[in-house]
N, C-alpha and C positions, 0 to 999 in steps of 0.2 A: 504494500500500500504506500502511495506517495506520502512524504512527510507533511506536517501541518502547514508549513509555509507554502510549499508548492500547491497544496490543495486549496489554500485560501486564494492564491493568485489565479488558479484555474477557475474557481467558482466565480470570481469577479469578472474574469474574461468571458466565461460562458454566459453570465447574465447580460453583460454588455452586448455580446454578439446576438443573443436571442431577442434582445429588445430592438435590434436593428431590423427594419422592415425588409423582408425578402419574399421569395416565391411562396414559401409555406404560409407565412403570415397573410399575404394577399389572398391566397387560396381560401384560407379559413374565413377571412373577412368577407370575401365575396359570397361564400356559401351561407354565412350567417345573415348577411344583409339581404340576400335573395330569397332564402328559404327558412329563416328563423334561427333562433338560438340553438335548438336541438341539432339542426343540420351542421351548424358551425362547430359545436362541441364534438359531434361524432367525427367530423372532418379532422379536427385536432387530434383525436384519439387514433384515427387512421394514419395520420402522418407520424405520430409517435410509434405506431407499430412498424411503419416503414423504416424508421430510423433504427429500430431493433434489428432489422434485416441487414442494414449496412454495418451495424456494429458487430453482428455475428460474423459477417464476411471479413471485416477488418481483423477481428480477433483470430480468425482462421488463416489470415494472410492472403485472402483472395482479392482484397481491394487493390493490392499492388498490381494486379493484372490490368486494371484500367489505366494505370500510369504507364505500364510497360508496353501495352499493345494499343496503339492509337485507333486501330480499326474497331476494337471492342468498345472503346470509349465512345467513338462516333456513332456506332450502331445503337448503343443504349441511349445516347443523347437524342438522336433522331427519333427513336421510338417514343421516348418520353414527350418530346415536343409534339409529335403527331397525336398522341393520346390527349394531351391538354387542348390542342387545337380542335380536335374532334368534339370534345365536350363543349367547347365554346361555340362552335358553329351550330351544334345541335340546340343549344340554349337560345341562340339568335334566331334560328330558322323555325324551330318548333318549341316555343315557350310553353311551359306547363299550363294546362287549362285552369281557369279560376272556378272555384266552387260557388254555390249560391251565397255563401257568406263573404265572397270577394276576398278570400285569403288564398295565398299561394298553395298550389297542390304539390307538396314536397315529394321528392323521390324517396323510396324506402330507405330507412336509415342504414340498413345493412349494405345497400348498394353504395351509399355515400361513404361509408366506412371503407369499403373495398377500393373506391376511387381514390380516397386519401392515401391508402397504402400504396396503390399502383403509382400515383403521381409522385410520391416520395421515392419509391424504389427505382423508378425509371429516370431519376435525376442523378446522373453519375457524379455531379459536383458535390453531392452530399457525401458520397464515399470518399472522394478525393479530399474534401475538407476534413473528414475524420482522420484520414491517412496523414494529412499534414499537421493537424492541430493536436490530436490526442497524444501522439508519441513524445511531444515536447515535454510532457509532464510525467512521463514514465521513468522510473528509476529501476534499472535491472537489478541493482543490488538490494532491493527491498521486496523481493518476491517475484512471482510469476508475472511476466510481461503481459500475457494474455488477460489474466485476471485484473491487472491494473487498468488495462484498456477498457475492459467491460465495466469496471467501477466508474471510471471517468466518463465513459459514454453514457451510462445510466444517469449520472448526475447531470450531464449536459442535456440529455433527452428530457429529464424531469423538469429542468428549468425551462426548456423550450415549450414543453407541453403546458405548463402553468401560464406562460405568456400567451400562448395561442388560445387557451381557454378564456383568459381575460379579454382577448381581442374578440372572440366569438360573442361574449356577453355584451360588450360595449357596442359592437357593430349591429347586433340585433336590436338593441334599445334605440340606437340612433336612427334606425330606419323602420321601427315598428309602426309609426303612424302612416308611413307610405304603404305598408303591406295591407292596410285596411281599405285602400282605395284601388279600384281596378286599374286605372290608368297608371298610377304610380307603381303598382305591382308588376305590370308589364314592363315598364322601364327598368325596374330592378332586375328582372330576369335577363333582359337584354344587356344590362350593364355587367351582370355576372358573366354572361357569355363573352362579352368583349374583354373582360379581365382574363378569362381563361385563354382566349386566342392570343392576347398580348403576352401571357406567360409562356405559351407554347413557342411563339416567335422569339422571345428572349432566350429561351433555352436552345432553340435551333441555331440562332445567330450569335449567341454569346461566346462561342469558342471555348478554349481551355484556359480559364482564369485561375 
């Protein structure tokens, strides 16, 4: 386990990084604003589950493949971009029908959770970020490297999940009044779709940063 000083520095850096808006935060905010707090919370939990996949891969040494084999990185990046773009175009072209109470018809929460997982897993920058960030705080002289990576990754993921849950709650409250109006609800769905398309294009064109 890392020493107390290194752990304190890591936690401070993790909180600062998780408070910086990025694709995951925007995805949660868009889901929450367009479909309500429950959808945003489930999206945040799906992203957290996706981070666990990246963390497991890193602990097993598989994340290095993305750094060593450019073709693998590009394939995953393009797949992730295509998935987000598809979600966005579908929301723009076929917004969910409104019920008699003029509220959004949200997708099943299980599907939203799976989409959050896939969105995160298909973003290779998450794996590369873990690969670059976590090992800096690992001390081989203080026990198993893999277990230290798992511990640090879990702390980072917990911090990020708490931030995303707060974003889901705030975004749903800020747009709650719009969801009670049919016209506003339609615009929210289209805004959600536009955000997804933008995230897909950002991932496709962002390159290896």
